[in-house]
C-alpha positions in Angstrom: 104.0 100.6 116.2 106.9 103.4 115.8 105.4 106.4 116.7 104.6 108.7 113.5 102.5 111.9 113.4 99.1 111.2 114.0 97.1 111.6 111.1 93.6 112.4 111.1 92.0 110.8 107.9 88.6 111.9 105.7 86.5 109.4 105.7 86.5 109.3 101.7 90.1 109.1 100.3 90.3 109.7 96.5 92.6 108.2 94.3 93.3 109.7 90.8 93.7 106.9 87.9 94.0 108.2 84.0 92.8 104.9 82.6 89.4 105.2 84.6 88.9 108.8 84.3 90.3 109.6 80.9 92.0 112.8 82.2 95.0 113.9 83.6 96.1 114.0 87.3 95.6 117.7 87.3 92.1 117.4 85.7 91.3 115.0 88.2 92.4 116.9 91.0 90.6 120.0 90.1 87.6 118.2 89.9 88.4 116.5 93.3 88.9 119.7 94.8 85.8 121.3 93.4 84.0 118.4 95.3 85.4 118.8 98.7 88.7 116.6 98.7 91.0 117.4 101.3 93.4 114.3 101.1 94.3 112.7 97.4 96.8 110.2 96.2 97.8 110.4 92.7 98.6 106.9 91.5 100.1 106.7 88.1 101.1 103.2 86.7 101.5 103.4 82.9 103.2 107.0 82.2 107.0 108.1 82.0 108.3 109.5 85.0 109.4 112.5 83.4 105.0 112.8 82.0 104.0 112.0 85.6 106.4 114.6 87.0 105.1 117.3 84.6 101.4 116.5 85.6 101.7 115.8 89.3 103.6 119.1 89.7 100.7 121.0 88.5 98.5 118.8 90.6 100.5 119.5 93.7 100.3 123.4 93.1 96.5 122.9 93.0 96.3 120.9 96.0 98.5 123.0 97.6 96.6 126.3 97.1 93.5 124.7 98.0 95.1 123.7 101.6 94.8 119.9 100.3 97.1 117.2 100.9 98.7 115.2 98.1 99.8 111.8 98.2 102.3 110.2 95.7 101.9 106.4 95.0 105.0 104.5 95.0 107.4 107.1 94.1 109.6 108.6 96.9 111.6 110.4 94.6 108.9 112.0 92.8 107.4 113.1 96.4 110.7 114.5 97.9 111.2 116.4 94.4 107.6 118.0 94.4 107.2 118.6 98.1 104.0 116.5 98.5 102.4 115.8 101.6 103.7 112.0 101.5 103.7 109.0 99.8 102.0 105.9 99.9 104.1 102.4 99.4 103.3 98.9 98.3 104.8 95.7 99.8 107.4 95.9 96.8 108.1 99.8 96.8 111.1 101.3 98.7 111.4 100.0 102.5 109.5 102.2 104.8 112.2 103.0 106.8 114.2 104.6 104.0 111.5 106.5 102.9 111.0 108.0 106.1 114.6 108.8 106.5 114.4 110.4 102.9 110.9 112.2 103.5 111.4 113.6 107.2 109.4 112.9 110.3 106.4 115.2 108.9 105.8 113.5 105.4 102.8 110.9 105.6 103.8 107.7 104.8 100.7 105.0 104.1 101.4 101.9 103.3 99.6 98.8 101.6 98.7 95.6 103.2 96.7 92.6 102.2 96.8 90.0 104.7 97.1 90.2 108.3 100.3 89.0 108.6 101.6 92.2 106.6 99.7 94.2 109.1 101.4 92.7 111.9 105.0 93.2 110.2 103.3 97.2 109.2 103.0 97.9 112.8 106.8 98.1 113.0 107.0 100.7 110.5 107.1 104.3 111.0 103.5 104.7 109.1 100.8 107.0 109.3 98.1 104.5 107.9 98.1 101.4 106.4 95.6 100.4 103.7 93.9 97.0 103.8 92.4 95.3 101.0 91.2 94.4 98.4 88.1 94.2 100.6 85.9 93.4 97.4 86.5 92.5 93.6 88.1 95.3 92.0 88.9 96.3 88.2 91.2 99.1 88.9 94.2 96.9 89.7 96.0 94.4 87.2 96.4 91.0 89.0 95.0 91.7 92.4 95.7 90.3 95.4 93.2 87.8 96.9 90.1 89.1 98.3 90.5 90.0 102.1 86.5 90.6 102.7 84.8 92.5 105.4 85.9 89.9 108.1 89.4 90.3 107.3 89.3 94.2 107.7 87.7 93.9 110.7 90.8 91.6 112.2 92.9 94.3 110.3 91.8 97.0 112.5 91.5 95.0 115.4 95.2 94.5 115.1 96.0 98.1 114.0 94.4 99.5 117.3 94.7 103.3 117.2 97.0 103.4 113.9 94.3 104.5 111.1 93.3 101.9 108.5 91.9 102.7 104.9 89.8 100.1 103.4 90.4 99.9 99.7 89.1 97.5 96.6 85.6 97.5 95.2 84.1 100.2 97.7 80.9 102.2 96.5 77.7 103.5 98.2 76.2 99.8 98.0 78.6 98.1 100.6 80.3 101.4 102.6 78.2 100.7 105.8 79.9 97.4 105.7 83.4 98.6 105.8 82.7 101.6 108.4 81.1 98.8 110.6 84.0 96.7 110.3 86.1 99.5 111.6 87.4 101.1 108.6 88.6 104.9 109.1 88.5 105.6 105.6 87.4 104.2 102.2 89.6 104.5 99.3 87.5 104.8 96.0 88.9 105.3 92.6 86.0 103.9 90.2 83.0 105.0 92.2 84.4 108.6 92.0 86.1 108.9 88.6 84.2 106.4 86.1 82.0 109.6 84.7 84.7 112.1 84.4 82.3 115.0 84.3 80.7 114.0 87.6 83.7 113.4 89.6 83.0 116.4 92.0 79.5 115.5 92.3 80.3 111.6 92.7 82.5 112.9 95.7 80.2 114.9 97.5 77.8 112.0 97.1 80.3 109.7 98.4 81.4 112.1 101.0 77.5 112.4 102.3 77.2 108.5 102.4 80.7 108.4 104.4 79.4 110.8 107.0 76.5 108.8 107.7 78.3 105.9 108.9 79.5 104.8 112.3 82.8 105.8 113.5 
C-alpha cells in the first residue's frame, strides 16, 4: 500500500441518500449530526451537479461547524470546490492517483472494491480506506455487484492488513456482529439509518451502540 494519512474510522459510517430518506443532503446531515455522526458520506446519483453542489455546500458548512468530516461520493471536482474532507471513489470514477494529485496529501480518499482481485490492486493506491461489498443483499444500489459475503470480507481484511476496511451492503443490527467478527473496521449503513426519516438521529445512535459492543 502506498502510504497515506492514517485514518481512524468510526464504527458506523452513515451515507446519505435522498431517495431512501426523502430529505435533502443538508437535512440528512443535520439529523446525523444530532445522532452523533463524525464522518458522513454524501451520495448522489440522480440530481444535477448544480443541485447537488448547492445542497452539499450547505451540508459541508453544517458538518464543519460540528467538527465532522464530509466525504463526497464519486465527484472529485465537487469535493475540491467545496473544501470537503475527501472523496469516495468507485471502480469507474477518476483514477485514485489523479484524485490524490488534485486533492493533496491530507484529503481522505476511500475506494470501493467488490472482490479480492480489486482489493489487491487497491493496496497499491494512495487511499486512506477501502470499502468492500456488498456483504449482504442491498436495495440501495441499482445493478449491485455479486454478494461478497462474510467470508469474502474476512479474506479482504486479511489482505488489507492495517488499511481500514469498511463493510457495505445490507448491514443492520441483525448482522452487524458478523461483519465486525470478520474483521471490518467500520460498517457503512444507508437504509438501516435513513429509512424512517424522522428517526434518523435515533437510528444512528442505536447503530452506534450496537457497533460499540462488537469486537475490534
